[in-house]
N, C-alpha and C positions, 0 to 999 in steps of 0.2 A: 738232389735235398735245398730246402732252401730254411736258411736263420731269417724271425723274421720281427719279433721283438730281442733288445737284449738290456740286460740290468744290468748295473758290473755298482757290486758292493762293497763300498771300501775299506782294504783289511782280509774283504772275504773270499775277492773275485767276482766273474765275470757265469750271467744264465744268461743263456741265450734260446726261446721256443723254434723247435723247427718242426716243418714236414717235409717229410717226398712221395710222397703219387706220382699216378700212375701215367707217363705226355696225354693229351685227349687233343683234339688240334682246333674246339670251338669254346666256351667259355662253358655256354650247354653243356657241354655231357662231361663238364667239375661238375662233382656231387661228393658224399663227403666215402664214401667207397669209389672212387676213385686212393683216398686219402693209405698207399701202403702202412704210415708210421708213423712217431707224429712224440714230438719227448721234449723235451728240456733238456739246455745237455749244459757242465758247470766247467768252467776251466779258473784251476787260482790263482792266489795269485805268484809267485817263490818263495815270496813269507811262507806264504800256509800251506804249500805246496814242502816248504822247508819243513818248516812245523809237521805236518803229521805223518814225515820220511821219518823222522821223529818217537812217532809212537809206538811203546811196545807192550805188545799184548801178555793181559795170563787168565790162563785157562779158570774160572769160579767151578764152585761148588755148586752148585742149581741145583740139589736135594732137602725143597722144600719139608719136606716126608717127615723130617730134621730136627729142620730154628725152633 
């Protein structure tokens, strides 16, 4: 897995793109078909992680027919 691009959002954390690809011997063999996974990872700052851990959820009434 190779991180390709990293952005730090102050107060939020770090976002980084990544790809995972099949190993090939030459550049010519590398195509979009050799890519297995791609995406964005998020690593929160310690302060944001603390805030996220403090969140409490409550079940909502989603019966929209009787609103």
